[in-house]
Backbone bond lengths (Angstrom), bond angles and torsions (degrees), N, CA, C in turn:
res aa  C-N    CA-C-N  psi(-1)  N-CA   C-N-CA  omega(-1)  CA-C   N-CA-C  phi
1 M - - - 1.483 - - 1.508 112.31 -
2 L 1.249 117.33 -32.58 1.456 120.52 175.80 1.506 115.88 -58.08
3 A 1.373 111.05 -42.44 1.426 118.66 179.34 1.507 109.45 -61.24
4 G 1.333 116.87 -40.46 1.460 121.35 177.03 1.512 111.71 -57.96
5 F 1.354 117.76 -47.43 1.433 120.82 -179.21 1.525 111.20 -64.19
6 V 1.379 119.39 -34.92 1.418 121.39 -177.11 1.541 106.04 -73.71
7 L 1.280 120.22 -42.87 1.494 122.90 -176.79 1.536 107.80 -65.57
8 I 1.312 118.20 -38.03 1.519 118.54 177.42 1.497 109.82 -67.58
9 A 1.417 119.56 -45.63 1.438 121.79 179.16 1.570 112.59 -56.77
10 C 1.359 114.34 -49.78 1.386 118.50 178.06 1.532 114.95 -66.33
11 G 1.274 117.07 -31.79 1.446 121.97 177.74 1.585 108.70 -69.81
12 F 1.263 118.86 -39.95 1.410 122.36 178.72 1.550 109.29 -66.44
13 L 1.310 116.14 -39.56 1.482 117.85 178.74 1.562 109.78 -65.63
14 N 1.329 118.24 -37.61 1.447 122.69 175.49 1.529 111.05 -63.94
15 I 1.262 116.71 -40.50 1.432 123.55 179.74 1.577 116.46 -68.06
16 F 1.442 113.90 -44.85 1.393 116.88 -174.15 1.526 111.97 -102.67
17 A 1.309 121.91 -11.51 1.450 122.76 178.07 1.555 109.06 -141.56
18 P 1.366 116.48 61.14 1.505 119.05 -178.23 1.471 112.18 -64.60
19 S 1.345 121.63 -32.64 1.451 122.26 -179.87 1.565 110.77 -64.82
20 L 1.288 115.70 -45.61 1.513 121.77 177.15 1.490 108.81 -58.76
21 M 1.318 119.69 -51.29 1.468 122.82 -174.25 1.537 108.27 -65.77
22 T 1.316 123.75 -38.97 1.379 127.22 175.61 1.540 110.80 -62.59
23 R 1.296 116.18 -43.94 1.508 120.52 178.71 1.506 110.09 -62.03
24 W 1.330 116.02 -46.10 1.492 120.21 179.20 1.496 110.06 -61.46
25 Q 1.255 121.10 -42.23 1.472 125.34 -175.61 1.566 107.22 -67.78
26 V 1.273 118.24 -46.93 1.479 120.77 -179.65 1.547 111.99 -63.85
27 Q 1.289 117.10 -42.05 1.473 121.56 -178.76 1.566 108.07 -69.53
28 S 1.290 116.08 -41.71 1.502 118.66 -179.35 1.546 109.35 -62.99
29 T 1.336 115.27 -43.87 1.470 117.91 178.78 1.570 112.59 -61.64
30 A 1.282 113.11 -41.06 1.491 119.06 -177.41 1.523 111.50 -66.67
31 K 1.389 116.22 -34.53 1.431 120.35 -179.17 1.542 115.38 -75.31
32 H 1.279 118.06 -36.41 1.502 122.27 -173.30 1.492 112.51 -100.28
33 G 1.299 115.22 145.08 1.484 121.18 173.61 1.530 113.08 -103.97
34 G 1.319 113.72 -173.90 1.460 116.87 175.23 1.507 114.17 77.36
35 S 1.366 112.45 -140.24 1.438 120.61 -178.82 1.471 113.01 -69.04
36 R 1.373 119.70 -38.11 1.437 121.93 174.92 1.533 113.22 -56.74
37 H 1.344 114.27 -44.22 1.503 117.47 177.21 1.469 111.56 -64.76
38 A 1.311 118.12 -41.36 1.432 121.11 179.30 1.542 111.36 -61.23
39 V 1.261 117.18 -44.72 1.503 120.95 179.77 1.475 111.26 -67.34
40 G 1.357 113.96 -44.75 1.524 116.64 177.54 1.501 114.93 -60.74
41 S 1.311 113.94 -40.46 1.452 119.75 178.54 1.499 113.72 -66.16
42 A 1.393 117.28 -38.95 1.404 120.81 173.71 1.561 113.82 -60.99
43 F 1.381 111.73 -44.16 1.450 120.69 -179.66 1.630 107.43 -60.30
44 Q 1.265 113.84 -43.83 1.471 116.57 178.37 1.504 112.93 -64.09
45 R 1.371 116.78 -39.82 1.502 118.23 176.13 1.541 111.65 -64.63
46 L 1.330 114.89 -37.74 1.498 117.85 -178.24 1.609 109.73 -65.89
47 L 1.325 117.87 -37.59 1.420 118.71 178.46 1.488 116.65 -90.28
48 G 1.359 113.44 1.08 1.490 120.48 179.55 1.482 114.50 67.09
49 I 1.341 113.16 40.26 1.546 119.39 -178.56 1.564 103.81 -94.03
50 D 1.306 111.11 129.39 1.535 119.80 170.93 1.504 107.22 -102.18
51 S 1.280 113.73 105.27 1.506 119.11 -172.42 1.517 108.97 -71.43
52 T 1.391 120.91 -13.87 1.477 118.62 -179.98 1.577 111.20 -78.92
53 T 1.289 113.94 -10.83 1.521 117.59 177.99 1.562 105.66 -108.47
54 D 1.319 114.02 -162.11 1.511 117.85 176.95 1.476 108.14 -107.22
55 P 1.339 117.83 86.63 1.426 122.13 -170.69 1.495 113.10 -69.67
56 W 1.312 114.36 -20.73 1.512 115.93 -178.95 1.590 112.06 -73.17
57 D 1.361 118.23 -9.64 1.432 119.70 173.81 1.492 113.11 -95.72
58 D 1.320 116.81 -6.33 1.516 122.96 179.56 1.560 111.21 -74.91
59 G 1.280 116.39 120.02 1.462 121.60 177.95 1.481 116.07 -59.18
60 G 1.373 114.36 -39.09 1.462 121.50 178.35 1.548 111.92 -62.52
61 V 1.302 115.32 -42.79 1.477 122.99 180.00 1.521 106.68 -68.14
62 K 1.306 120.51 -42.93 1.442 121.18 177.11 1.516 114.02 -61.85
63 S 1.293 119.35 -33.90 1.494 121.92 178.74 1.523 108.70 -71.66
64 K 1.396 117.74 -37.47 1.408 120.21 -177.76 1.562 108.24 -67.77
65 V 1.270 114.39 -44.29 1.506 122.53 -179.68 1.559 110.68 -61.69
66 R 1.359 116.02 -40.00 1.419 118.30 177.52 1.560 113.97 -68.99
67 L 1.333 113.95 -34.32 1.490 119.61 174.55 1.524 110.11 -67.96
68 L 1.306 118.19 -43.18 1.415 120.86 173.38 1.502 111.90 -59.73
69 G 1.352 121.14 -39.99 1.345 122.93 173.60 1.491 116.65 -58.06
70 L 1.356 112.21 -44.47 1.481 119.43 179.80 1.559 108.52 -62.57
71 V 1.303 121.22 -45.21 1.426 124.89 175.56 1.534 111.23 -55.59
72 M 1.413 113.92 -50.81 1.442 116.83 -177.07 1.553 111.76 -60.14
73 S 1.355 117.88 -36.46 1.403 124.67 -179.33 1.541 111.80 -64.94
74 V 1.363 112.53 -43.75 1.430 116.52 -178.11 1.626 110.57 -69.86
75 I 1.278 117.30 -37.88 1.402 121.67 177.67 1.611 108.36 -64.15
76 G 1.340 112.75 -43.96 1.467 118.81 -179.64 1.540 110.93 -62.05
77 L 1.377 116.05 -41.33 1.428 121.03 177.86 1.528 109.60 -59.70
78 G 1.351 114.68 -45.70 1.468 120.88 -178.71 1.533 107.96 -59.76
79 A 1.280 119.59 -48.45 1.423 123.59 178.35 1.566 111.20 -58.22
80 L 1.284 114.89 -42.74 1.488 116.72 179.44 1.429 112.53 -66.01
81 I 1.359 121.54 -39.36 1.392 126.13 175.92 1.485 111.81 -62.15
82 V 1.350 116.16 -49.29 1.459 117.53 177.62 1.597 112.89 -60.44
83 G 1.227 116.20 -36.03 1.531 120.72 176.76 1.530 109.84 -63.79
84 L 1.365 112.70 -45.93 1.517 116.80 -179.58 1.545 109.65 -63.96
85 L 1.271 117.39 -40.42 1.467 118.89 -178.19 1.535 110.12 -68.24
86 Q 1.358 118.99 -31.86 1.463 118.13 177.99 1.559 111.12 -74.39
87 L 1.240 117.30 -18.97 1.432 121.82 176.66 1.515 113.44 -74.54
88 S 1.338 112.12 -35.30 1.501 116.67 -179.84 1.454 112.74 -91.52
């Protein structure tokens, strides 16, 4: 159930604050090396984020991040419902 809450919370942040979430993701990827950098870079390529510009101002990126947030929220809601059903 905790995973459901986390997915819903992160999904809502992606939906309502896509610029902030994009900025956090780009800065985190730039700071860390190794596997975290590889995963972050792959995520940026998937969403079409060019980290050399200001991607948090790009309307296309914001739309993709909002869609990702919607998907995360729906999956989180599903996990929460499954968890609640298992409790009863």
